[in-house]
C-alpha positions as YAML, in Angstrom:
chain: A
units: angstrom
residues:
- id: 1
  name: MET
  ca: [-13.73, -98.48, 12.97]
- id: 2
  name: ASN
  ca: [-15.05, -94.96, 12.64]
- id: 3
  name: LEU
  ca: [-13.78, -92.96, 15.60]
- id: 4
  name: THR
  ca: [-14.87, -89.49, 16.63]
- id: 5
  name: LEU
  ca: [-13.10, -87.86, 19.54]
- id: 6
  name: ILE
  ca: [-15.31, -85.39, 21.37]
- id: 7
  name: ALA
  ca: [-13.89, -83.11, 24.04]
- id: 8
  name: VAL
  ca: [-14.19, -79.78, 25.78]
- id: 9
  name: MET
  ca: [-10.96, -78.07, 26.76]
- id: 10
  name: GLY
  ca: [-9.33, -74.83, 27.78]
- id: 11
  name: LEU
  ca: [-7.06, -72.73, 25.58]
- id: 12
  name: ASN
  ca: [-4.05, -74.90, 26.47]
- id: 13
  name: ASN
  ca: [-5.94, -78.18, 25.83]
- id: 14
  name: GLU
  ca: [-6.76, -78.57, 29.54]
- id: 15
  name: LEU
  ca: [-9.24, -81.40, 30.18]
- id: 16
  name: GLY
  ca: [-9.51, -81.59, 33.93]
- id: 17
  name: LEU
  ca: [-8.07, -81.39, 37.40]
- id: 18
  name: ASP
  ca: [-8.29, -84.09, 40.07]
- id: 19
  name: GLY
  ca: [-10.76, -86.13, 38.02]
- id: 20
  name: LYS
  ca: [-13.15, -83.25, 37.41]
- id: 21
  name: MET
  ca: [-13.72, -80.62, 34.76]
- id: 22
  name: PRO
  ca: [-12.98, -77.20, 36.30]
- id: 23
  name: TRP
  ca: [-15.90, -75.53, 34.47]
- id: 24
  name: HIS
  ca: [-19.61, -75.87, 33.80]
- id: 25
  name: TYR
  ca: [-21.12, -74.72, 30.52]
- id: 26
  name: PRO
  ca: [-24.72, -75.87, 29.88]
- id: 27
  name: GLU
  ca: [-24.37, -75.06, 26.18]
- id: 28
  name: ASP
  ca: [-21.46, -77.51, 25.89]
- id: 29
  name: LEU
  ca: [-23.48, -80.19, 27.69]
- id: 30
  name: ARG
  ca: [-26.25, -79.67, 25.11]
- id: 31
  name: TRP
  ca: [-23.68, -79.90, 22.28]
- id: 32
  name: PHE
  ca: [-22.26, -83.11, 23.77]
- id: 33
  name: ARG
  ca: [-25.74, -84.63, 24.06]
- id: 34
  name: LEU
  ca: [-26.68, -83.58, 20.52]
- id: 35
  name: ASN
  ca: [-23.59, -85.32, 19.15]
- id: 36
  name: THR
  ca: [-23.58, -88.48, 21.29]
- id: 37
  name: TYR
  ca: [-27.15, -89.34, 22.26]
- id: 38
  name: GLY
  ca: [-28.21, -92.72, 20.88]
- id: 39
  name: LYS
  ca: [-24.65, -93.55, 19.87]
- id: 40
  name: PRO
  ca: [-21.89, -95.74, 21.33]
- id: 41
  name: ILE
  ca: [-19.38, -93.94, 23.55]
- id: 42
  name: LEU
  ca: [-15.97, -95.13, 24.67]
- id: 43
  name: MET
  ca: [-14.22, -93.89, 27.81]
- id: 44
  name: GLY
  ca: [-11.38, -94.84, 30.07]
- id: 45
  name: ARG
  ca: [-11.78, -96.11, 33.63]
- id: 46
  name: LYS
  ca: [-11.11, -92.76, 35.27]
- id: 47
  name: THR
  ca: [-13.67, -90.99, 33.10]
- id: 48
  name: PHE
  ca: [-16.16, -93.77, 33.81]
- id: 49
  name: GLU
  ca: [-15.59, -93.42, 37.56]
- id: 50
  name: SER
  ca: [-16.01, -89.65, 37.25]
- id: 51
  name: VAL
  ca: [-19.12, -89.41, 35.04]
- id: 52
  name: GLY
  ca: [-20.74, -92.81, 35.57]
- id: 53
  name: ARG
  ca: [-23.42, -94.06, 33.22]
- id: 54
  name: LEU
  ca: [-24.51, -91.78, 30.42]
- id: 55
  name: PRO
  ca: [-28.13, -92.73, 29.60]
- id: 56
  name: GLY
  ca: [-29.29, -93.11, 26.02]
- id: 57
  name: ARG
  ca: [-25.92, -94.33, 24.81]
- id: 58
  name: LEU
  ca: [-24.07, -97.64, 24.63]
- id: 59
  name: ASN
  ca: [-21.46, -97.10, 27.38]
- id: 60
  name: MET
  ca: [-18.10, -98.79, 26.75]
- id: 61
  name: VAL
  ca: [-15.11, -98.66, 29.07]
- id: 62
  name: LEU
  ca: [-11.51, -99.35, 28.09]
- id: 63
  name: SER
  ca: [-9.45, -100.47, 31.09]
- id: 64
  name: LYS
  ca: [-6.73, -102.94, 31.96]
- id: 65
  name: THR
  ca: [-7.39, -102.66, 35.70]
- id: 66
  name: LEU
  ca: [-11.19, -102.75, 35.92]
- id: 67
  name: LYS
  ca: [-12.24, -106.42, 36.12]
- id: 68
  name: THR
  ca: [-16.02, -106.06, 36.23]
- id: 69
  name: ALA
  ca: [-18.42, -103.40, 35.03]
- id: 70
  name: PRO
  ca: [-22.11, -102.77, 35.61]
- id: 71
  name: LYS
  ca: [-24.46, -104.64, 33.26]
- id: 72
  name: TYR
  ca: [-25.27, -101.44, 31.32]
- id: 73
  name: CYS
  ca: [-21.64, -101.18, 30.25]
- id: 74
  name: LEU
  ca: [-19.31, -103.09, 27.91]
- id: 75
  name: LEU
  ca: [-15.79, -103.56, 29.29]
- id: 76
  name: PHE
  ca: [-12.73, -103.89, 27.03]
- id: 77
  name: GLU
  ca: [-9.08, -104.49, 27.93]
- id: 78
  name: SER
  ca: [-7.56, -103.22, 24.68]
- id: 79
  name: LEU
  ca: [-8.32, -100.93, 21.79]
- id: 80
  name: GLU
  ca: [-7.87, -103.88, 19.42]
- id: 81
  name: GLU
  ca: [-10.65, -105.71, 21.29]
- id: 82
  name: VAL
  ca: [-12.92, -102.67, 20.80]
- id: 83
  name: PHE
  ca: [-12.10, -102.63, 17.06]
- id: 84
  name: ASP
  ca: [-12.83, -106.38, 16.78]
- id: 85
  name: VAL
  ca: [-16.22, -106.16, 18.51]
- id: 86
  name: ILE
  ca: [-17.49, -102.85, 17.13]
- id: 87
  name: GLY
  ca: [-16.30, -103.22, 13.55]
- id: 88
  name: ASN
  ca: [-17.14, -100.23, 11.36]
- id: 89
  name: ILE
  ca: [-19.72, -98.59, 13.67]
- id: 90
  name: ARG
  ca: [-18.97, -94.96, 14.55]
- id: 91
  name: VAL
  ca: [-17.83, -94.69, 18.17]
- id: 92
  name: TYR
  ca: [-17.52, -91.45, 20.13]
- id: 93
  name: VAL
  ca: [-14.47, -91.31, 22.39]
- id: 94
  name: ILE
  ca: [-15.26, -89.11, 25.40]
- id: 95
  name: GLY
  ca: [-12.01, -89.30, 27.37]
- id: 96
  name: GLY
  ca: [-9.89, -89.12, 29.28]
- id: 97
  name: GLU
  ca: [-6.37, -88.12, 28.44]
- id: 98
  name: LYS
  ca: [-4.90, -91.63, 27.99]
- id: 99
  name: ILE
  ca: [-7.80, -92.80, 25.81]
- id: 100
  name: TYR
  ca: [-7.52, -89.68, 23.63]
- id: 101
  name: GLU
  ca: [-3.77, -90.34, 23.26]
- id: 102
  name: GLN
  ca: [-4.43, -93.95, 22.24]
- id: 103
  name: THR
  ca: [-7.20, -93.15, 19.77]
- id: 104
  name: ILE
  ca: [-6.33, -89.85, 18.08]
- id: 105
  name: LEU
  ca: [-4.20, -91.58, 15.42]
- id: 106
  name: HIS
  ca: [-7.17, -93.83, 14.55]
- id: 107
  name: ALA
  ca: [-9.79, -91.05, 14.59]
- id: 108
  name: ASN
  ca: [-11.35, -89.62, 11.45]
- id: 109
  name: GLU
  ca: [-13.32, -86.83, 13.16]
- id: 110
  name: LEU
  ca: [-12.76, -84.46, 16.09]
- id: 111
  name: ILE
  ca: [-15.58, -82.55, 17.78]
- id: 112
  name: ILE
  ca: [-13.94, -79.96, 19.98]
- id: 113
  name: THR
  ca: [-15.34, -77.31, 22.28]
- id: 114
  name: LYS
  ca: [-12.63, -74.78, 23.03]
- id: 115
  name: ILE
  ca: [-13.15, -72.59, 26.09]
- id: 116
  name: ASN
  ca: [-11.52, -69.22, 25.55]
- id: 117
  name: LYS
  ca: [-9.89, -69.30, 29.00]
- id: 118
  name: THR
  ca: [-7.02, -71.13, 30.70]
- id: 119
  name: PHE
  ca: [-7.41, -73.44, 33.69]
- id: 120
  name: LYS
  ca: [-5.24, -75.22, 36.21]
- id: 121
  name: ALA
  ca: [-5.17, -78.84, 35.02]
- id: 122
  name: ASP
  ca: [-3.45, -82.19, 35.36]
- id: 123
  name: THR
  ca: [-4.88, -83.80, 32.21]
- id: 124
  name: TYR
  ca: [-4.66, -82.53, 28.64]
- id: 125
  name: PHE
  ca: [-5.99, -83.31, 25.17]
- id: 126
  name: PRO
  ca: [-3.24, -84.24, 22.67]
- id: 127
  name: GLN
  ca: [-2.02, -81.51, 20.35]
- id: 128
  name: ILE
  ca: [-4.01, -81.40, 17.12]
- id: 129
  name: ASP
  ca: [-1.69, -81.58, 14.11]
- id: 130
  name: HIS
  ca: [-3.50, -79.19, 11.78]
- id: 131
  name: TYR
  ca: [-1.65, -80.62, 8.76]
- id: 132
  name: ASN
  ca: [-3.73, -83.79, 9.21]
- id: 133
  name: TRP
  ca: [-7.10, -82.16, 9.94]
- id: 134
  name: ASP
  ca: [-9.49, -79.91, 8.02]
- id: 135
  name: LEU
  ca: [-11.65, -77.56, 10.07]
- id: 136
  name: VAL
  ca: [-15.16, -78.04, 8.60]
- id: 137
  name: PHE
  ca: [-17.29, -76.29, 11.23]
- id: 138
  name: LYS
  ca: [-16.68, -73.41, 13.64]
- id: 139
  name: LEU
  ca: [-19.27, -71.65, 15.79]
- id: 140
  name: PRO
  ca: [-18.17, -69.08, 18.39]
- id: 141
  name: GLN
  ca: [-20.68, -68.68, 21.23]
- id: 142
  name: GLY
  ca: [-19.65, -66.53, 24.19]
- id: 143
  name: ASP
  ca: [-16.67, -68.12, 25.97]
- id: 144
  name: LEU
  ca: [-16.96, -71.24, 23.78]
- id: 145
  name: THR
  ca: [-16.04, -72.11, 20.23]
- id: 146
  name: PHE
  ca: [-17.55, -75.30, 18.82]
- id: 147
  name: LYS
  ca: [-15.41, -76.95, 16.13]
- id: 148
  name: LYS
  ca: [-15.48, -80.03, 13.94]
- id: 149
  name: TYR
  ca: [-12.45, -81.42, 12.14]
- id: 150
  name: ILE
  ca: [-12.25, -84.16, 9.51]
- id: 151
  name: ARG
  ca: [-9.03, -86.07, 8.84]
- id: 152
  name: LYS
  ca: [-7.42, -85.05, 5.54]
...
């Protein structure tokens, strides 16, 4: 499977606090839409409960505890099940922390928005091992830096 992890985070890889992102940047929302619209997205249960349905995308949820999902959503119990069903189609992993941890070793692309600030958080993106990733795109814009990495 082709996996792209897409995330916005603070300087210390902060993802969120109490199930919410502690920021709001319209330019990052536009970047997220530009990269994911019309494409399959994969998220964990907590992210799904937080953001709900994202229109214009095939919404997939990875959860061992969720037993049913709305009809607009595909529900998977394991990453292996996702791989079996999706095959070689590029999937965009949108969070949260546990799903990023499970998928980063399988990913071949990272799309990261780094906020040049720190935040109080209880969830974090895994550390990016820069020996395994080439930075192929970087665009600073105000408090944000948009980056794309490709696996070496």
